[in-house]
C-alpha positions in Angstrom: -6.5 21.7 26.2 -6.5 18.9 23.6 -7.6 19.3 20.0 -10.8 17.5 19.2 -10.7 14.9 16.4 -14.1 15.9 15.0 -14.3 19.2 13.2 -17.9 18.9 11.7 -16.5 20.4 8.4 -17.2 17.2 6.6 -20.8 16.7 7.6 -22.0 17.8 4.2 -19.9 15.3 2.3 -16.8 17.4 1.6 -13.2 17.4 2.8 -10.3 19.7 2.5 -7.1 18.9 0.5 -3.8 20.1 1.7 -3.7 23.6 0.3 -7.3 24.3 1.4 -9.6 23.4 -1.5 -12.7 21.5 -0.5 -13.8 18.5 -2.6 -16.4 15.8 -2.4 -15.5 12.8 -0.2 -16.5 10.8 -3.3 -13.7 12.4 -5.4 -11.3 10.0 -7.0 -8.4 11.8 -5.3 -10.0 11.1 -1.9 -10.6 7.5 -2.9 -7.0 7.2 -4.0 -5.4 8.4 -0.8 -8.1 6.7 1.3 -7.2 3.4 -0.3 -3.5 4.0 0.5 -4.6 4.7 4.1 -6.6 1.4 4.1 -3.5 -0.4 2.8 -1.4 1.2 5.5 -3.8 -0.1 8.2 -3.5 -3.7 6.7 0.3 -3.4 6.7 0.0 -2.5 10.4 -2.1 -5.6 11.0 0.3 -7.7 8.9 3.2 -6.4 11.0 1.4 -7.2 14.3 1.3 -10.9 13.2 4.9 -11.0 12.1 7.6 -12.6 14.3 10.5 -11.8 12.0 12.0 -8.6 13.2 13.7 -7.7 9.9 10.3 -8.1 8.1 8.7 -5.9 10.8 11.3 -3.3 10.1 10.6 -3.5 6.4 6.9 -3.1 7.0 7.5 0.0 9.1 9.5 1.5 6.3 6.7 0.6 3.9 4.2 2.3 6.2 6.3 5.4 6.2 6.4 5.4 2.3 2.6 5.0 2.3 2.2 8.1 4.4 4.5 9.9 1.9 2.3 8.7 -0.9 -0.9 9.6 0.9 0.3 13.2 1.7 1.2 13.7 -2.0 -2.2 12.5 -3.1 -4.0 14.6 -0.4 -2.4 17.8 -1.7 -4.2 20.1 -4.0 -2.2 19.8 -7.2 -3.1 23.4 -8.1 -1.6 24.9 -4.9 2.0 25.4 -3.9 2.4 24.4 -0.2 4.6 26.5 2.1 5.8 23.4 3.9 7.8 20.7 2.1 6.3 17.3 1.8 8.3 14.1 2.1 8.9 12.5 -1.3 9.4 9.1 -2.8 12.7 8.1 -4.3 13.8 5.5 -6.9 15.8 3.9 -4.0 12.5 3.1 -2.3 11.6 0.9 -5.2 15.1 -0.6 -5.3 14.7 -1.4 -1.6 11.5 -3.5 -2.3 13.3 -5.3 -5.2 16.2 -6.2 -2.9 13.8 -7.5 -0.3 12.0 -9.6 -2.9 15.2 -11.0 -4.2 16.3 -11.9 -0.7 13.1 -13.8 0.0 13.2 -15.4 -3.5 16.5 -17.1 -2.7 14.9 -19.3 -0.1 11.6 -20.0 -1.9 10.9 -23.1 -4.0 10.1 -22.4 -7.6 6.4 -21.6 -8.1 5.0 -24.2 -10.5 1.2 -23.5 -9.9 -1.2 -20.7 -9.2 -1.8 -20.5 -5.5 -4.8 -19.5 -3.6 -4.6 -17.0 -0.7 -4.9 -18.6 2.6 -3.4 -21.3 4.8 -2.9 -19.1 7.9 -4.0 -15.6 8.9 -0.4 -14.2 8.4 -0.4 -15.4 4.8 -3.9 -14.2 4.2 -3.1 -10.7 5.6 -0.2 -10.4 3.1 -2.6 -11.3 0.3 -5.2 -8.8 1.5 -2.4 -6.1 1.6 -1.5 -7.2 -2.0 -5.0 -6.8 -3.3 -5.7 -3.5 -1.5 -2.3 -2.3 -2.9 -3.5 -3.2 -6.5 -6.7 -1.3 -5.9 -4.7 1.8 -4.7 -2.5 1.4 -7.9 -5.6 1.3 -10.1 -7.1 4.3 -8.4 -3.9 6.3 -8.9 -3.8 5.3 -12.6 -7.3 6.5 -13.1 -6.6 9.7 -11.2 -3.6 10.3 -13.4 -5.6 9.7 -16.5 -8.2 12.2 -15.3 -5.9 14.9 -13.9 -2.5 14.1 -15.3 -0.7 14.9 -12.0 0.1 11.7 -10.1 3.9 11.4 -9.9 4.9 8.3 -12.0 7.1 7.1 -9.1 3.9 6.6 -7.0 2.4 4.2 -9.5 5.7 2.4 -9.9 6.1 2.0 -6.2 2.6 0.7 -5.7 3.1 -1.8 -8.5 6.3 -3.1 -7.0 4.8 -3.1 -3.5 2.0 -5.4 -4.5 4.6 -7.8 -5.9 6.4 -7.5 -2.5 3.3 -8.5 -0.6 2.8 -11.6 -2.9 6.4 -12.6 -2.2 6.0 -11.9 1.5 2.9 -14.2 1.6 4.8 -17.0 0.0 7.9 -16.4 2.2 6.0 -16.2 5.4 4.2 -19.4 4.6 7.4 -21.1 3.7 9.3 -20.0 6.8 6.4 -21.1 9.0 5.8 -24.5 7.3 2.4 -23.4 6.0 1.8 -25.3 2.8 0.7 -23.2 -0.2 -2.8 -23.9 -1.4 -2.5 -24.9 -5.1 -5.3 -23.8 -7.3 -6.7 -26.8 -9.2 -9.0 -25.7 -12.1 -12.2 -27.5 -12.3 -12.5 -29.4 -15.6 
């Protein structure tokens, strides 16, 4: 017998954190890990459009780290879980930095602000970047309210949004998609 996906326990607008406590689905903690989940879905879409296998491998690694972040955020900070959760490491941030440095070696110097777009693959990277920034802002607000978001999560999300910006440029460059230069109206 298979397990049903619907439980009906959320029908009144609450959900359970890991550890058992029920909270409103409008709670900032739920918004925070929900946004991380949304980002993870966009990373999957971005990966589906990638043809570069090394980038696909990196995106899979990022998806794994986002699940790690989501599980941390979905845990009741007042409860000690019996099962260990995966955790984030400083090396995860260093990995992103190395990937950005590698891409930057091939890219022309950016002399202008650029607009998102030019091709779906570039746009999806920019969407991932902006959703990542929202996840970062949510986590910063959650930490300000509850003082229990591990600093490494905020640092990782900050670096990850930079990675998506670089990936947008790099993907465009590698596929001969011209950057759309922003020209301010005067």
